[in-house]
N, C-alpha and C positions, 0 to 999 in steps of 0.2 A: 187375185184370181180365186174364184169360188171353188171350194172342194165339195163335191156332192157326195153325201154319205147316206142317202136314202135309196129306196127302190123305185122312186117316182119316175125316173128317166130311163129305166131299163125295160126291155121287152117283157110284157106281163108274164108269159109262160116261164121265162128265165127267172123273173122275180119270185115266182112260186117255188121254183127249185131252190133258190138261195134261202128263202124263208124256211123251207123244209130242212135244208142243211143246218141252218142256225138252230131250229127246233131239235133236230137229232143230236146236235152237239150239246144242247142244254140238257137233254135226257142223259147224256154221258157226263154231266156235272161240269161243263165248260160254258162260260159266257163268251160268245163270239159276237163281235161288233163289226159292222161295215165301216171300214176306214175310208174307202172311196169306191164309188160306183161309176156313173157317167163321168167322163173326163173330156173336156173340150180339146180340140186339136192344138189350140194355143198353149194350154197347160201341158199337154203331152210334149210339145216341142221344148217347153221350159225344162221339163224333167229330163228330156233327152240331152239337153245342153249341160246338165250337171256332170262334172268330171271331164268334160270336153272343152267347152268354152266358158263355163261358169265354175266357181269353186265347188268342191264336194266330190263325192265318189260317184261313179257311174251307177245309175239305178235302173236304167231301161235301155234296151237296144231299139225300141220302136219310136219312130217319129210320129207326128200328127197323122191321123188316118191309117196308121199301121198297127194300131192297137184296137182290140175288141172293145175297149172302154168307150171309144168314140161312137160306137154303134149300139150302146146300151146292152152289150152282151158280155160284160166282164165286171167283176167286183174284186176288191182287195179286202181281206178280212184280217182282224187281229183278235187276240184273246184279251179279255179284261181279267187281270190277275187277282183283283179283289172286288168282286161284284157287289159286296156289301157296302162299299164306299161310293159316294156320289161321284160321278164322272168316270172316265176311263183310267184305270190304274195299271201302271207298268209292272213288270218289264215286258208285258204283251206276249209272253211265251206260253205255249200250251202244246197239246199233242197234234202237231200239224200232219203227222202221218195218218192219224185217225180222221182228221178233217179231209185229207186227200182221198182216203178210201171211201168215205161216205159221199163225197162230191162225185167221185167216179161211179159209185153205185147209182147215183141219181142222174147219170148220163152227162155230167159236166166234165170238162177237162180241168185237171189240177195243175197249177203252175209249179208245184214242187217237182214235177218231172223235169223241169229245166231250171230249177233253182229259185223260183218265186213262190215260196211255200204258202203265202196267204192269198194267192191269186186263184180264182176260178173263172171259167168262161164257158160259153156255149156258142158254137159256130153255126149250128142250124143247117148244115149241109152246103155252106158256101165258103169259098176261100176269102181271105182278107181283100184280095184284089177285086173279086166279084162283089163283095160287100161295098167297097168304095165306089165301084162303077154304078151299082144299083142305087146306092144312096145319093150319088151325084145326079143321077137321072130322075129318080122318082121320090127322093126324100126318105126320111127314116121310116115312115109308115109303109112306103113302098118296099123297102128292104125287109121290114118285119113281116110283110105279107108273103114274101118269098121263102121264109125260113121253114125248115122242117120242125114240126112241134115235137117236144120230147114225149116219149112214151114210157110211162112208169108201170 
């Protein structure tokens, strides 16, 4: 299953917010990397199964189409602990509180408020049920056309 870690499949105004968040964290001397952006409903269901019907610990409470990742409106971020080395270096820890404050200043929701510190999302004025309904009826571009644009 492919893991998407670019901003190519996210709503362009949200991609701009995420890029700005990453830039602001860089100015604070942190290298933040996108771990996952768009996530297919199939992959979401696989993650949901962990700790339930598959080995591992529970990592999400959202099934397919119940996560903003499926709509290009969420990303998971990690810290690169040694940006001088090639590749991503663990332990992936950093100032998640700072990341959360900046994300919220940029009008994004921060997952740290419910225990998912590396997660940021933008709902655009619709509920997850509305997003699913619009996407099913009009496709992703139809959904994106219904979203409130962030004002900075």
